[in-house]
Each structure stands twice: as C-alpha cells, then as structure tokens.
N, CA, C, O and CB atoms as a CASP TS submission, in Angstrom:
PFRMAT TS
TARGET T0000
AUTHOR 0000-0000-0000
METHOD Language model
MODEL 1
PARENT N/A
ATOM      1  N   MET     1     -76.419  49.880 -47.494  1.00  0.00           N
ATOM      2  CA  MET     1     -76.068  50.304 -48.834  1.00  0.00           C
ATOM      3  C   MET     1     -74.580  50.667 -48.856  1.00  0.00           C
ATOM      4  O   MET     1     -74.046  51.247 -47.911  1.00  0.00           O
ATOM      5  CB  MET     1     -76.951  51.505 -49.290  1.00  0.00           C
ATOM      6  N   ILE     2     -73.932  50.305 -49.967  1.00  0.00           N
ATOM      7  CA  ILE     2     -72.526  50.664 -50.122  1.00  0.00           C
ATOM      8  C   ILE     2     -72.362  51.480 -51.405  1.00  0.00           C
ATOM      9  O   ILE     2     -73.051  51.241 -52.397  1.00  0.00           O
ATOM     10  CB  ILE     2     -71.621  49.390 -50.150  1.00  0.00           C
ATOM     11  N   PRO     3     -71.430  52.454 -51.372  1.00  0.00           N
ATOM     12  CA  PRO     3     -71.207  53.270 -52.572  1.00  0.00           C
ATOM     13  C   PRO     3     -70.297  52.543 -53.564  1.00  0.00           C
ATOM     14  O   PRO     3     -69.342  51.876 -53.166  1.00  0.00           O
ATOM     15  CB  PRO     3     -70.594  54.634 -52.189  1.00  0.00           C
ATOM     16  N   VAL     4     -70.598  52.678 -54.844  1.00  0.00           N
ATOM     17  CA  VAL     4     -69.750  52.170 -55.919  1.00  0.00           C
ATOM     18  C   VAL     4     -69.727  53.216 -57.025  1.00  0.00           C
ATOM     19  O   VAL     4     -70.582  54.101 -57.071  1.00  0.00           O
ATOM     20  CB  VAL     4     -70.264  50.783 -56.456  1.00  0.00           C
ATOM     21  N   THR     5     -68.738  53.110 -57.919  1.00  0.00           N
ATOM     22  CA  THR     5     -68.566  54.122 -58.954  1.00  0.00           C
ATOM     23  C   THR     5     -68.613  53.502 -60.342  1.00  0.00           C
ATOM     24  O   THR     5     -67.907  52.536 -60.629  1.00  0.00           O
ATOM     25  CB  THR     5     -67.250  54.865 -58.757  1.00  0.00           C
ATOM     26  N   ARG     6     -69.454  54.070 -61.195  1.00  0.00           N
ATOM     27  CA  ARG     6     -69.488  53.658 -62.600  1.00  0.00           C
ATOM     28  C   ARG     6     -68.220  54.159 -63.281  1.00  0.00           C
ATOM     29  O   ARG     6     -67.526  55.019 -62.739  1.00  0.00           O
ATOM     30  CB  ARG     6     -70.766  54.206 -63.324  1.00  0.00           C
ATOM     31  N   PHE     7     -67.908  53.630 -64.464  1.00  0.00           N
ATOM     32  CA  PHE     7     -66.724  54.065 -65.183  1.00  0.00           C
ATOM     33  C   PHE     7     -66.836  55.496 -65.694  1.00  0.00           C
ATOM     34  O   PHE     7     -65.821  56.110 -66.022  1.00  0.00           O
ATOM     35  CB  PHE     7     -66.462  53.139 -66.331  1.00  0.00           C
ATOM     36  N   ASN     8     -68.037  56.034 -65.766  1.00  0.00           N
ATOM     37  CA  ASN     8     -68.189  57.438 -66.172  1.00  0.00           C
ATOM     38  C   ASN     8     -67.987  58.388 -64.993  1.00  0.00           C
ATOM     39  O   ASN     8     -68.087  59.606 -65.147  1.00  0.00           O
ATOM     40  CB  ASN     8     -69.574  57.665 -66.791  1.00  0.00           C
ATOM     41  N   GLY     9     -67.700  57.819 -63.799  1.00  0.00           N
ATOM     42  CA  GLY     9     -67.414  58.627 -62.618  1.00  0.00           C
ATOM     43  C   GLY     9     -68.600  58.860 -61.706  1.00  0.00           C
ATOM     44  O   GLY     9     -68.423  59.379 -60.604  1.00  0.00           O
ATOM     45  N   SER    10     -69.798  58.496 -62.121  1.00  0.00           N
ATOM     46  CA  SER    10     -70.962  58.721 -61.264  1.00  0.00           C
ATOM     47  C   SER    10     -71.034  57.655 -60.172  1.00  0.00           C
ATOM     48  O   SER    10     -70.773  56.474 -60.400  1.00  0.00           O
ATOM     49  CB  SER    10     -72.260  58.721 -62.101  1.00  0.00           C
ATOM     50  N   GLU    11     -71.396  58.115 -58.992  1.00  0.00           N
ATOM     51  CA  GLU    11     -71.490  57.221 -57.831  1.00  0.00           C
ATOM     52  C   GLU    11     -72.945  56.797 -57.634  1.00  0.00           C
ATOM     53  O   GLU    11     -73.867  57.587 -57.834  1.00  0.00           O
ATOM     54  CB  GLU    11     -70.942  57.916 -56.543  1.00  0.00           C
ATOM     55  N   PHE    12     -73.132  55.545 -57.243  1.00  0.00           N
ATOM     56  CA  PHE    12     -74.457  55.073 -56.871  1.00  0.00           C
ATOM     57  C   PHE    12     -74.302  54.079 -55.736  1.00  0.00           C
ATOM     58  O   PHE    12     -73.181  53.725 -55.371  1.00  0.00           O
ATOM     59  CB  PHE    12     -75.198  54.432 -58.083  1.00  0.00           C
ATOM     60  N   PHE    13     -75.398  53.631 -55.181  1.00  0.00           N
ATOM     61  CA  PHE    13     -75.364  52.766 -54.016  1.00  0.00           C
ATOM     62  C   PHE    13     -76.082  51.460 -54.316  1.00  0.00           C
ATOM     63  O   PHE    13     -77.110  51.434 -54.992  1.00  0.00           O
ATOM     64  CB  PHE    13     -75.995  53.462 -52.805  1.00  0.00           C
ATOM     65  N   ILE    14     -75.510  50.366 -53.791  1.00  0.00           N
ATOM     66  CA  ILE    14     -76.158  49.068 -53.944  1.00  0.00           C
ATOM     67  C   ILE    14     -76.392  48.466 -52.566  1.00  0.00           C
ATOM     68  O   ILE    14     -75.674  48.769 -51.612  1.00  0.00           O
ATOM     69  CB  ILE    14     -75.303  48.114 -54.826  1.00  0.00           C
ATOM     70  N   ASN    15     -77.386  47.626 -52.475  1.00  0.00           N
ATOM     71  CA  ASN    15     -77.700  46.946 -51.229  1.00  0.00           C
ATOM     72  C   ASN    15     -76.704  45.801 -51.048  1.00  0.00           C
ATOM     73  O   ASN    15     -76.714  44.842 -51.820  1.00  0.00           O
ATOM     74  CB  ASN    15     -79.176  46.424 -51.222  1.00  0.00           C
ATOM     75  N   ALA    16     -75.857  45.898 -50.046  1.00  0.00           N
ATOM     76  CA  ALA    16     -74.790  44.918 -49.814  1.00  0.00           C
ATOM     77  C   ALA    16     -75.338  43.523 -49.534  1.00  0.00           C
ATOM     78  O   ALA    16     -74.655  42.531 -49.789  1.00  0.00           O
ATOM     79  CB  ALA    16     -73.918  45.363 -48.653  1.00  0.00           C
ATOM     80  N   VAL    17     -76.544  43.434 -49.020  1.00  0.00           N
ATOM     81  CA  VAL    17     -77.150  42.137 -48.704  1.00  0.00           C
ATOM     82  C   VAL    17     -77.505  41.384 -49.992  1.00  0.00           C
ATOM     83  O   VAL    17     -77.596  40.157 -49.986  1.00  0.00           O
ATOM     84  CB  VAL    17     -78.414  42.327 -47.825  1.00  0.00           C
ATOM     85  N   LEU    18     -77.703  42.103 -51.077  1.00  0.00           N
ATOM     86  CA  LEU    18     -78.111  41.482 -52.336  1.00  0.00           C
ATOM     87  C   LEU    18     -76.945  41.062 -53.226  1.00  0.00           C
ATOM     88  O   LEU    18     -77.161  40.547 -54.323  1.00  0.00           O
ATOM     89  CB  LEU    18     -78.987  42.425 -53.093  1.00  0.00           C
ATOM     90  N   VAL    19     -75.704  41.275 -52.763  1.00  0.00           N
ATOM     91  CA  VAL    19     -74.533  40.903 -53.552  1.00  0.00           C
ATOM     92  C   VAL    19     -74.313  39.400 -53.460  1.00  0.00           C
ATOM     93  O   VAL    19     -74.146  38.842 -52.375  1.00  0.00           O
ATOM     94  CB  VAL    19     -73.276  41.668 -53.074  1.00  0.00           C
ATOM     95  N   GLU    20     -74.318  38.762 -54.621  1.00  0.00           N
ATOM     96  CA  GLU    20     -74.081  37.315 -54.677  1.00  0.00           C
ATOM     97  C   GLU    20     -72.604  37.009 -54.884  1.00  0.00           C
ATOM     98  O   GLU    20     -72.057  36.106 -54.251  1.00  0.00           O
ATOM     99  CB  GLU    20     -74.909  36.679 -55.800  1.00  0.00           C
ATOM    100  N   SER    21     -71.958  37.768 -55.774  1.00  0.00           N
ATOM    101  CA  SER    21     -70.533  37.537 -56.012  1.00  0.00           C
ATOM    102  C   SER    21     -69.869  38.810 -56.491  1.00  0.00           C
ATOM    103  O   SER    21     -70.512  39.719 -57.016  1.00  0.00           O
ATOM    104  CB  SER    21     -70.324  36.413 -57.035  1.00  0.00           C
ATOM    105  N   VAL    22     -68.532  38.847 -56.289  1.00  0.00           N
ATOM    106  CA  VAL    22     -67.702  39.953 -56.749  1.00  0.00           C
ATOM    107  C   VAL    22     -66.472  39.324 -57.380  1.00  0.00           C
ATOM    108  O   VAL    22     -65.799  38.503 -56.756  1.00  0.00           O
ATOM    109  CB  VAL    22     -67.319  40.946 -55.572  1.00  0.00           C
ATOM    110  N   GLU    23     -66.176  39.707 -58.620  1.00  0.00           N
ATOM    111  CA  GLU    23     -65.023  39.105 -59.283  1.00  0.00           C
ATOM    112  C   GLU    23     -64.290  40.121 -60.140  1.00  0.00           C
ATOM    113  O   GLU    23     -64.866  41.112 -60.591  1.00  0.00           O
ATOM    114  CB  GLU    23     -65.458  37.921 -60.137  1.00  0.00           C
ATOM    115  N   ALA    24     -63.001  39.856 -60.357  1.00  0.00           N
ATOM    116  CA  ALA    24     -62.180  40.683 -61.231  1.00  0.00           C
ATOM    117  C   ALA    24     -62.136  40.016 -62.596  1.00  0.00           C
ATOM    118  O   ALA    24     -61.771  38.846 -62.706  1.00  0.00           O
ATOM    119  CB  ALA    24     -60.740  40.883 -60.650  1.00  0.00           C
ATOM    120  N   THR    25     -62.509  40.762 -63.646  1.00  0.00           N
ATOM    121  CA  THR    25     -62.636  40.133 -64.974  1.00  0.00           C
ATOM    122  C   THR    25     -61.887  40.818 -66.111  1.00  0.00           C
ATOM    123  O   THR    25     -62.258  40.447 -67.224  1.00  0.00           O
ATOM    124  CB  THR    25     -64.059  40.069 -65.338  1.00  0.00           C
ATOM    125  N   PRO    26     -60.958  41.693 -66.088  1.00  0.00           N
ATOM    126  CA  PRO    26     -60.215  42.279 -64.988  1.00  0.00           C
ATOM    127  C   PRO    26     -60.941  43.424 -64.299  1.00  0.00           C
ATOM    128  O   PRO    26     -60.566  43.799 -63.188  1.00  0.00           O
ATOM    129  CB  PRO    26     -58.902  42.756 -65.480  1.00  0.00           C
ATOM    130  N   ASP    27     -61.985  44.001 -64.935  1.00  0.00           N
ATOM    131  CA  ASP    27     -62.767  45.015 -64.218  1.00  0.00           C
ATOM    132  C   ASP    27     -63.547  44.317 -63.110  1.00  0.00           C
ATOM    133  O   ASP    27     -63.753  43.104 -63.158  1.00  0.00           O
ATOM    134  CB  ASP    27     -63.736  45.790 -65.189  1.00  0.00           C
ATOM    135  N   THR    28     -63.976  45.078 -62.123  1.00  0.00           N
ATOM    136  CA  THR    28     -64.730  44.482 -61.028  1.00  0.00           C
ATOM    137  C   THR    28     -66.177  44.287 -61.445  1.00  0.00           C
ATOM    138  O   THR    28     -66.868  45.241 -61.805  1.00  0.00           O
ATOM    139  CB  THR    28     -64.644  45.355 -59.763  1.00  0.00           C
ATOM    140  N   LEU    29     -66.626  43.042 -61.391  1.00  0.00           N
ATOM    141  CA  LEU    29     -67.983  42.668 -61.766  1.00  0.00           C
ATOM    142  C   LEU    29     -68.731  42.213 -60.516  1.00  0.00           C
ATOM    143  O   LEU    29     -68.331  41.254 -59.856  1.00  0.00           O
ATOM    144  CB  LEU    29     -67.978  41.551 -62.853  1.00  0.00           C
ATOM    145  N   ILE    30     -69.814  42.908 -60.203  1.00  0.00           N
ATOM    146  CA  ILE    30     -70.655  42.564 -59.061  1.00  0.00           C
ATOM    147  C   ILE    30     -71.918  41.910 -59.601  1.00  0.00           C
ATOM    148  O   ILE    30     -72.604  42.478 -60.451  1.00  0.00           O
ATOM    149  CB  ILE    30     -70.993  43.826 -58.187  1.00  0.00           C
ATOM    150  N   THR    31     -72.223  40.715 -59.106  1.00  0.00           N
ATOM    151  CA  THR    31     -73.455  40.039 -59.488  1.00  0.00           C
ATOM    152  C   THR    31     -74.397  40.048 -58.300  1.00  0.00           C
ATOM    153  O   THR    31     -74.024  39.639 -57.200  1.00  0.00           O
ATOM    154  CB  THR    31     -73.179  38.589 -59.971  1.00  0.00           C
ATOM    155  N   LEU    32     -75.621  40.514 -58.522  1.00  0.00           N
ATOM    156  CA  LEU    32     -76.625  40.552 -57.461  1.00  0.00           C
ATOM    157  C   LEU    32     -77.438  39.264 -57.482  1.00  0.00           C
ATOM    158  O   LEU    32     -77.418  38.530 -58.470  1.00  0.00           O
ATOM    159  CB  LEU    32     -77.550  41.786 -57.618  1.00  0.00           C
ATOM    160  N   VAL    33     -78.146  38.992 -56.405  1.00  0.00           N
ATOM    161  CA  VAL    33     -78.926  37.755 -56.307  1.00  0.00           C
ATOM    162  C   VAL    33     -80.023  37.661 -57.369  1.00  0.00           C
ATOM    163  O   VAL    33     -80.486  36.561 -57.671  1.00  0.00           O
ATOM    164  CB  VAL    33     -79.547  37.649 -54.930  1.00  0.00           C
ATOM    165  N   ASN    34     -80.443  38.781 -57.935  1.00  0.00           N
ATOM    166  CA  ASN    34     -81.465  38.758 -58.992  1.00  0.00           C
ATOM    167  C   ASN    34     -80.858  38.542 -60.377  1.00  0.00           C
ATOM    168  O   ASN    34     -81.573  38.550 -61.379  1.00  0.00           O
ATOM    169  CB  ASN    34     -82.259  40.061 -58.979  1.00  0.00           C
ATOM    170  N   GLY    35     -79.526  38.348 -60.432  1.00  0.00           N
ATOM    171  CA  GLY    35     -78.840  38.099 -61.688  1.00  0.00           C
ATOM    172  C   GLY    35     -78.294  39.343 -62.371  1.00  0.00           C
ATOM    173  O   GLY    35     -77.546  39.235 -63.343  1.00  0.00           O
ATOM    174  N   LYS    36     -78.659  40.526 -61.875  1.00  0.00           N
ATOM    175  CA  LYS    36     -78.160  41.762 -62.473  1.00  0.00           C
ATOM    176  C   LYS    36     -76.659  41.864 -62.242  1.00  0.00           C
ATOM    177  O   LYS    36     -76.163  41.540 -61.163  1.00  0.00           O
ATOM    178  CB  LYS    36     -78.889  43.000 -61.885  1.00  0.00           C
ATOM    179  N   LYS    37     -75.939  42.317 -63.266  1.00  0.00           N
ATOM    180  CA  LYS    37     -74.491  42.451 -63.182  1.00  0.00           C
ATOM    181  C   LYS    37     -74.114  43.913 -63.301  1.00  0.00           C
ATOM    182  O   LYS    37     -74.665  44.644 -64.124  1.00  0.00           O
ATOM    183  CB  LYS    37     -73.792  41.617 -64.274  1.00  0.00           C
ATOM    184  N   LEU    38     -73.165  44.334 -62.467  1.00  0.00           N
ATOM    185  CA  LEU    38     -72.707  45.716 -62.451  1.00  0.00           C
ATOM    186  C   LEU    38     -71.184  45.726 -62.578  1.00  0.00           C
ATOM    187  O   LEU    38     -70.499  44.964 -61.896  1.00  0.00           O
ATOM    188  CB  LEU    38     -73.167  46.446 -61.149  1.00  0.00           C
ATOM    189  N   VAL    39     -70.652  46.587 -63.448  1.00  0.00           N
ATOM    190  CA  VAL    39     -69.212  46.760 -63.579  1.00  0.00           C
ATOM    191  C   VAL    39     -68.869  48.091 -62.924  1.00  0.00           C
ATOM    192  O   VAL    39     -69.448  49.125 -63.259  1.00  0.00           O
ATOM    193  CB  VAL    39     -68.748  46.714 -65.090  1.00  0.00           C
ATOM    194  N   VAL    40     -67.916  48.058 -61.982  1.00  0.00           N
ATOM    195  CA  VAL    40     -67.579  49.261 -61.224  1.00  0.00           C
ATOM    196  C   VAL    40     -66.070  49.499 -61.242  1.00  0.00           C
ATOM    197  O   VAL    40     -65.287  48.606 -61.566  1.00  0.00           O
ATOM    198  CB  VAL    40     -68.086  49.145 -59.773  1.00  0.00           C
ATOM    199  N   LYS    41     -65.683  50.726 -60.885  1.00  0.00           N
ATOM    200  CA  LYS    41     -64.271  51.129 -60.888  1.00  0.00           C
ATOM    201  C   LYS    41     -63.474  50.541 -59.727  1.00  0.00           C
ATOM    202  O   LYS    41     -62.298  50.215 -59.889  1.00  0.00           O
ATOM    203  CB  LYS    41     -64.171  52.633 -60.847  1.00  0.00           C
ATOM    204  N   GLU    42     -64.097  50.403 -58.566  1.00  0.00           N
ATOM    205  CA  GLU    42     -63.371  49.983 -57.376  1.00  0.00           C
ATOM    206  C   GLU    42     -62.824  48.567 -57.552  1.00  0.00           C
ATOM    207  O   GLU    42     -63.469  47.722 -58.173  1.00  0.00           O
ATOM    208  CB  GLU    42     -64.280  50.055 -56.140  1.00  0.00           C
ATOM    209  N   PRO    43     -61.626  48.308 -57.002  1.00  0.00           N
ATOM    210  CA  PRO    43     -61.095  46.944 -57.048  1.00  0.00           C
ATOM    211  C   PRO    43     -61.905  46.012 -56.141  1.00  0.00           C
ATOM    212  O   PRO    43     -62.593  46.459 -55.223  1.00  0.00           O
ATOM    213  CB  PRO    43     -59.609  46.933 -56.633  1.00  0.00           C
ATOM    214  N   VAL    44     -61.807  44.721 -56.417  1.00  0.00           N
ATOM    215  CA  VAL    44     -62.551  43.709 -55.651  1.00  0.00           C
ATOM    216  C   VAL    44     -62.332  43.870 -54.153  1.00  0.00           C
ATOM    217  O   VAL    44     -63.284  43.804 -53.376  1.00  0.00           O
ATOM    218  CB  VAL    44     -62.138  42.299 -56.085  1.00  0.00           C
ATOM    219  N   GLU    45     -61.090  44.079 -53.744  1.00  0.00           N
ATOM    220  CA  GLU    45     -60.767  44.182 -52.317  1.00  0.00           C
ATOM    221  C   GLU    45     -61.532  45.304 -51.635  1.00  0.00           C
ATOM    222  O   GLU    45     -61.971  45.150 -50.495  1.00  0.00           O
ATOM    223  CB  GLU    45     -59.279  44.398 -52.133  1.00  0.00           C
ATOM    224  N   VAL    46     -61.696  46.426 -52.315  1.00  0.00           N
ATOM    225  CA  VAL    46     -62.426  47.568 -51.749  1.00  0.00           C
ATOM    226  C   VAL    46     -63.907  47.225 -51.604  1.00  0.00           C
ATOM    227  O   VAL    46     -64.521  47.535 -50.583  1.00  0.00           O
ATOM    228  CB  VAL    46     -62.251  48.828 -52.637  1.00  0.00           C
ATOM    229  N   ILE    47     -64.475  46.591 -52.615  1.00  0.00           N
ATOM    230  CA  ILE    47     -65.893  46.212 -52.543  1.00  0.00           C
ATOM    231  C   ILE    47     -66.122  45.221 -51.407  1.00  0.00           C
ATOM    232  O   ILE    47     -67.080  45.356 -50.646  1.00  0.00           O
ATOM    233  CB  ILE    47     -66.366  45.603 -53.884  1.00  0.00           C
ATOM    234  N   LEU    48     -65.244  44.226 -51.291  1.00  0.00           N
ATOM    235  CA  LEU    48     -65.395  43.239 -50.211  1.00  0.00           C
ATOM    236  C   LEU    48     -65.269  43.889 -48.836  1.00  0.00           C
ATOM    237  O   LEU    48     -65.993  43.531 -47.908  1.00  0.00           O
ATOM    238  CB  LEU    48     -64.348  42.125 -50.357  1.00  0.00           C
ATOM    239  N   GLU    49     -64.353  44.838 -48.707  1.00  0.00           N
ATOM    240  CA  GLU    49     -64.190  45.556 -47.435  1.00  0.00           C
ATOM    241  C   GLU    49     -65.456  46.356 -47.105  1.00  0.00           C
ATOM    242  O   GLU    49     -65.900  46.371 -45.957  1.00  0.00           O
ATOM    243  CB  GLU    49     -62.957  46.502 -47.497  1.00  0.00           C
ATOM    244  N   ARG    50     -66.025  47.009 -48.094  1.00  0.00           N
ATOM    245  CA  ARG    50     -67.251  47.790 -47.875  1.00  0.00           C
ATOM    246  C   ARG    50     -68.419  46.884 -47.482  1.00  0.00           C
ATOM    247  O   ARG    50     -69.213  47.234 -46.609  1.00  0.00           O
ATOM    248  CB  ARG    50     -67.611  48.591 -49.142  1.00  0.00           C
ATOM    249  N   ILE    51     -68.519  45.729 -48.122  1.00  0.00           N
ATOM    250  CA  ILE    51     -69.585  44.785 -47.783  1.00  0.00           C
ATOM    251  C   ILE    51     -69.409  44.288 -46.360  1.00  0.00           C
ATOM    252  O   ILE    51     -70.373  44.237 -45.597  1.00  0.00           O
ATOM    253  CB  ILE    51     -69.600  43.597 -48.766  1.00  0.00           C
ATOM    254  N   GLU    52     -68.183  43.919 -45.993  1.00  0.00           N
ATOM    255  CA  GLU    52     -67.926  43.435 -44.635  1.00  0.00           C
ATOM    256  C   GLU    52     -68.217  44.519 -43.601  1.00  0.00           C
ATOM    257  O   GLU    52     -68.813  44.241 -42.561  1.00  0.00           O
ATOM    258  CB  GLU    52     -66.475  42.958 -44.502  1.00  0.00           C
ATOM    259  N   THR    53     -67.803  45.737 -43.879  1.00  0.00           N
ATOM    260  CA  THR    53     -68.069  46.854 -42.961  1.00  0.00           C
ATOM    261  C   THR    53     -69.570  47.063 -42.798  1.00  0.00           C
ATOM    262  O   THR    53     -70.051  47.285 -41.686  1.00  0.00           O
ATOM    263  CB  THR    53     -67.404  48.152 -43.472  1.00  0.00           C
ATOM    264  N   TYR    54     -70.304  46.994 -43.895  1.00  0.00           N
ATOM    265  CA  TYR    54     -71.762  47.142 -43.827  1.00  0.00           C
ATOM    266  C   TYR    54     -72.372  46.026 -42.977  1.00  0.00           C
ATOM    267  O   TYR    54     -73.206  46.289 -42.111  1.00  0.00           O
ATOM    268  CB  TYR    54     -72.378  47.133 -45.248  1.00  0.00           C
ATOM    269  N   HIS    55     -71.961  44.795 -43.222  1.00  0.00           N
ATOM    270  CA  HIS    55     -72.501  43.662 -42.460  1.00  0.00           C
ATOM    271  C   HIS    55     -72.218  43.807 -40.967  1.00  0.00           C
ATOM    272  O   HIS    55     -73.082  43.515 -40.139  1.00  0.00           O
ATOM    273  CB  HIS    55     -71.911  42.345 -42.977  1.00  0.00           C
ATOM    274  N   ARG    56     -71.025  44.252 -40.624  1.00  0.00           N
ATOM    275  CA  ARG    56     -70.695  44.481 -39.206  1.00  0.00           C
ATOM    276  C   ARG    56     -71.564  45.595 -38.624  1.00  0.00           C
ATOM    277  O   ARG    56     -72.046  45.496 -37.496  1.00  0.00           O
ATOM    278  CB  ARG    56     -69.195  44.838 -39.046  1.00  0.00           C
ATOM    279  N   LYS    57     -71.756  46.647 -39.403  1.00  0.00           N
ATOM    280  CA  LYS    57     -72.532  47.806 -38.939  1.00  0.00           C
ATOM    281  C   LYS    57     -73.967  47.422 -38.614  1.00  0.00           C
ATOM    282  O   LYS    57     -74.530  47.911 -37.635  1.00  0.00           O
ATOM    283  CB  LYS    57     -72.520  48.914 -39.994  1.00  0.00           C
ATOM    284  N   VAL    58     -74.562  46.558 -39.416  1.00  0.00           N
ATOM    285  CA  VAL    58     -75.961  46.190 -39.191  1.00  0.00           C
ATOM    286  C   VAL    58     -76.101  44.897 -38.382  1.00  0.00           C
ATOM    287  O   VAL    58     -77.219  44.446 -38.132  1.00  0.00           O
ATOM    288  CB  VAL    58     -76.677  46.040 -40.525  1.00  0.00           C
ATOM    289  N   GLY    59     -74.985  44.299 -37.974  1.00  0.00           N
ATOM    290  CA  GLY    59     -75.040  43.128 -37.108  1.00  0.00           C
ATOM    291  C   GLY    59     -75.174  41.797 -37.814  1.00  0.00           C
ATOM    292  O   GLY    59     -75.413  40.783 -37.159  1.00  0.00           O
ATOM    293  N   LEU    60     -75.027  41.765 -39.130  1.00  0.00           N
ATOM    294  CA  LEU    60     -75.169  40.504 -39.853  1.00  0.00           C
ATOM    295  C   LEU    60     -74.026  39.536 -39.577  1.00  0.00           C
ATOM    296  O   LEU    60     -74.234  38.323 -39.595  1.00  0.00           O
ATOM    297  CB  LEU    60     -75.256  40.771 -41.333  1.00  0.00           C
ATOM    298  N   VAL    61     -72.841  40.037 -39.326  1.00  0.00           N
ATOM    299  CA  VAL    61     -71.704  39.160 -39.056  1.00  0.00           C
ATOM    300  C   VAL    61     -71.939  38.377 -37.773  1.00  0.00           C
ATOM    301  O   VAL    61     -71.642  37.184 -37.715  1.00  0.00           O
ATOM    302  CB  VAL    61     -70.399  39.973 -38.958  1.00  0.00           C
ATOM    303  N   ALA    62     -72.464  39.025 -36.754  1.00  0.00           N
ATOM    304  CA  ALA    62     -72.735  38.352 -35.479  1.00  0.00           C
ATOM    305  C   ALA    62     -73.807  37.289 -35.667  1.00  0.00           C
ATOM    306  O   ALA    62     -73.699  36.205 -35.093  1.00  0.00           O
ATOM    307  CB  ALA    62     -73.173  39.370 -34.402  1.00  0.00           C
ATOM    308  N   ILE    63     -74.825  37.570 -36.446  1.00  0.00           N
ATOM    309  CA  ILE    63     -75.901  36.602 -36.689  1.00  0.00           C
ATOM    310  C   ILE    63     -75.348  35.397 -37.433  1.00  0.00           C
ATOM    311  O   ILE    63     -75.665  34.261 -37.081  1.00  0.00           O
ATOM    312  CB  ILE    63     -77.060  37.250 -37.494  1.00  0.00           C
ATOM    313  N   GLN    64     -74.530  35.620 -38.452  1.00  0.00           N
ATOM    314  CA  GLN    64     -73.957  34.522 -39.220  1.00  0.00           C
ATOM    315  C   GLN    64     -73.040  33.680 -38.345  1.00  0.00           C
ATOM    316  O   GLN    64     -73.065  32.453 -38.445  1.00  0.00           O
ATOM    317  CB  GLN    64     -73.192  35.056 -40.435  1.00  0.00           C
ATOM    318  N   ALA    65     -72.237  34.294 -37.498  1.00  0.00           N
ATOM    319  CA  ALA    65     -71.342  33.557 -36.619  1.00  0.00           C
ATOM    320  C   ALA    65     -72.129  32.703 -35.642  1.00  0.00           C
ATOM    321  O   ALA    65     -71.762  31.557 -35.383  1.00  0.00           O
ATOM    322  CB  ALA    65     -70.426  34.513 -35.864  1.00  0.00           C
ATOM    323  N   LYS    66     -73.207  33.247 -35.097  1.00  0.00           N
ATOM    324  CA  LYS    66     -74.048  32.498 -34.175  1.00  0.00           C
ATOM    325  C   LYS    66     -74.660  31.277 -34.868  1.00  0.00           C
ATOM    326  O   LYS    66     -74.694  30.188 -34.295  1.00  0.00           O
ATOM    327  CB  LYS    66     -75.155  33.402 -33.607  1.00  0.00           C
ATOM    328  N   GLN    67     -75.137  31.457 -36.089  1.00  0.00           N
ATOM    329  CA  GLN    67     -75.730  30.356 -36.839  1.00  0.00           C
ATOM    330  C   GLN    67     -74.698  29.267 -37.115  1.00  0.00           C
ATOM    331  O   GLN    67     -75.024  28.081 -37.059  1.00  0.00           O
ATOM    332  CB  GLN    67     -76.326  30.865 -38.152  1.00  0.00           C
ATOM    333  N   LEU    68     -73.474  29.649 -37.410  1.00  0.00           N
ATOM    334  CA  LEU    68     -72.417  28.660 -37.658  1.00  0.00           C
ATOM    335  C   LEU    68     -72.106  27.875 -36.383  1.00  0.00           C
ATOM    336  O   LEU    68     -71.882  26.666 -36.437  1.00  0.00           O
ATOM    337  CB  LEU    68     -71.136  29.354 -38.182  1.00  0.00           C
ATOM    338  N   MET    69     -72.093  28.552 -35.254  1.00  0.00           N
ATOM    339  CA  MET    69     -71.783  27.889 -33.986  1.00  0.00           C
ATOM    340  C   MET    69     -72.898  26.935 -33.591  1.00  0.00           C
ATOM    341  O   MET    69     -72.635  25.887 -33.001  1.00  0.00           O
ATOM    342  CB  MET    69     -71.558  28.924 -32.876  1.00  0.00           C
ATOM    343  N   GLU    70     -74.144  27.285 -33.912  1.00  0.00           N
ATOM    344  CA  GLU    70     -75.285  26.442 -33.544  1.00  0.00           C
ATOM    345  C   GLU    70     -75.478  25.295 -34.533  1.00  0.00           C
ATOM    346  O   GLU    70     -75.979  24.230 -34.173  1.00  0.00           O
ATOM    347  CB  GLU    70     -76.561  27.281 -33.469  1.00  0.00           C
ATOM    348  N   GLY    71     -75.073  25.525 -35.785  1.00  0.00           N
ATOM    349  CA  GLY    71     -75.368  24.610 -36.868  1.00  0.00           C
ATOM    350  C   GLY    71     -74.538  23.413 -36.913  1.00  0.00           C
ATOM    351  O   GLY    71     -74.712  22.574 -37.797  1.00  0.00           O
TER
END
C-alpha cells in the first residue's frame, strides 16, 4: 500500500499492485485496474517513486526482472 493525498488534505492508501496508469492532466490522475480513477495532490514522479519502492520492498521487481530474462 502507498499513501496518497486527496485535495482536501486527507491521506489514504492504495494498493500499488492495482495501479494501471499514472498521468498528469495537469493534476495527478491514478487509474486502477478496475477502472476507478483517483485525483491526488502528489506529482506523478512521487507516485511512481512510491510504487517502485513498494515493488522493491515486496520483491516484485526481482520477479519481473527474472521473467524478462527467461521470456
């Protein structure tokens, strides 16, 4: 889970594995795999860094790299 902030200042957490895309529209728009869209205060770069950190923490980056090498 990664923390994100609504525009009203409240913080909530989203499952980083369920993030399909992150884009600047100019606000940061996060689209989840179920189609739900979230607008958050953090810039795209911060969200991407948090997702990458989460993936490294749980070992997903190593699994993806292994699959690429085998594939």
